[in-house]
C-alpha angles and dihedrals in degrees: 000000000000119000097200101097092183092070101063122050119162131174142198111215114187126175113232097228097111145351122311104264127203095261093056091044089056091051090051090048095049090050089048094048093047092051091048093047093049096039089245137132129276115207134185124212121184108213098208102152091113095091096181096054105026116095136185089229092058090046091055092044090055093049092047092049095049089046091051090051092049093243099134119163122246093225135034117294113266116222110203094205088066092059099065093119091053093050090049089051093056092041091053089049093056091048093048091050092048092242090120132030145190111260117204096177105137123231092250092058091046091054089050091052090045091051092050090051089050091051092048090049092241132136107253114234116157125230129166093242086074090074125084117256108281093010095112091048090053093054091047091050090052088062097237125158122275144200128208116246131186117237110242110205108246122240095018136113125229119205148151140199108248113207089219108031102028127225116003119183128181126186112239088232087070093046099046131178094316125193116265099171142013122244092262087062095252104142123227129234100272092051099045091045094057095044094050093047090052093050092045092051093236112184100178134030120201114181144132125306089243088076094060090096090053095053100076088051091051091048087057091055091047090052092046090052092046092238128143106247120229121245114264132220117181118200122220120248124273111234135191122245087270088060092245122126109285113264143154090279087070093056132261116006103163118090095230089049088065091051090051090052091055102260116151117233093230089054094049091047091050092048095046091050088062094050101101098349135072132179118254096259115106086222124028141165107259090208102076129169114239093249091055092050090050092050093051101037121114132157092225088070094056107119126236096218121085115266119232119225111222115190092191091054090049091051092049090052091046089054090053091054091048091054091051093049122101111260091234089061093048090051090050092054101037104041095067089051092052092048094049094047101042136044092244115206101231091203093056100030102071117162089255091053092047090050089050096052092042087054091059092055101047096092093045099047123088096174134028087248091059090067093067088046093047094046100039093108091065088065103030128038110232113271090201138006130232104280101216093047092046091057091045100049103019103027101117142034094257091056091045089052091050090049093053092047093048089050089057091050091050093049091050094051089048090054090052093045110039118206112258111247093210138024131023119342097199091104090050091049090050093051093048092047090050092052093050093046092050091055096043092049093050090051094044094244124145110246091226092053090053097048101041095066089050089051091051091050093051103037107013087235141093095220124059137130119279103327096217090053090051092051091048090054094042093052133233096269094051092044090053092046094052094045090050092048091051095048091048093051092047093048090051090049093048095054 
């Protein structure tokens, strides 16, 4: 790891025209990881010169998302809109030096030239040599509108060494004299991007593969300004499971959507770090602390092939992070969700009780949102029961009769063995289970066939944590009430 922080300066430069999506978040992360690994500096630039589409809301959402992920810049945020004077200074310089020019060629003539290239089977890239001698002067004299184009040296090739894809060369004839500013002097993306990167001292640019086509144009601008270009690393696309470009149809794509769905920032960072990159070890633990990711990260190990975003894999990883988290932190994150979603009975729902029910759900929850889903039956009696299980365990009068009898056995055992008000309940659970097993064995019933109907009555489900733990936390009166309600409903249905 280098200790000269002046050598490496990277930036993330989003446009505030929408939320921060997962592809941009990965680009920000890879820049941040590279800066941390190399002892460099991570910068943030908000490219807000698109006045029609940029919004303050989007800007704040981007800042909030990066802060949530822990990707905070090392220097104050740069807002591109505030740099208009600097952009004009560089633009005037290119015009003065003859490296850019005002182009008065009208749209009709451009369409004619484009059509001829299409007929000839050529890529259309405009350059002023296409016009007849004196033609440009005629257009200028007519007082038409103009744009500012950079002058691409004819007969040359512009290229760069990409840290992911290797050498990329493009003939200038296929780049052309492209537009760098409108006639009112407002510069376009490729120009402002280069000017800002020069002034910010950016040494490496790590961004999405979709920017590869912009890079030769930007190299021409660097060359025209006599500036040393940064090194480039273009990241492969992120695809959905169907191998199509990741979009809303594949599920959440916005960073804050993942937060709302109960994904932890450290889990998302860990998962994103492995989308298109892997450490040098042939086998490695996918769950890696951030400091380990930083120590192993390098841009030369970014893969060329697209990465596939797998929501299931992310949720699995998130579940692993939840289980490694201190319980106190889990309580802090989950309790507000429970209280906001359910009408929590303040007399029943003490902090200790909430902690106890949350403990039951830790192993079964892959997201913070799962806790509310997995614990809902503690707050709301089931409105319905799993249909297939109901038919299997409570589908006839004999099974209903057995269910009612077993509920009586359970309640009698509970009366003889009161639930402890403090401390562990494992001993109580063991005593209750032993009482029910003794009865079921004497009657020749399978223990599972006895307990599953009770589980259905209490939770509406066939899967839950230890049922006796659930009952202890639900309370004897509520358990009896739910069993009675289930028996009544079943009896009415059977008639």
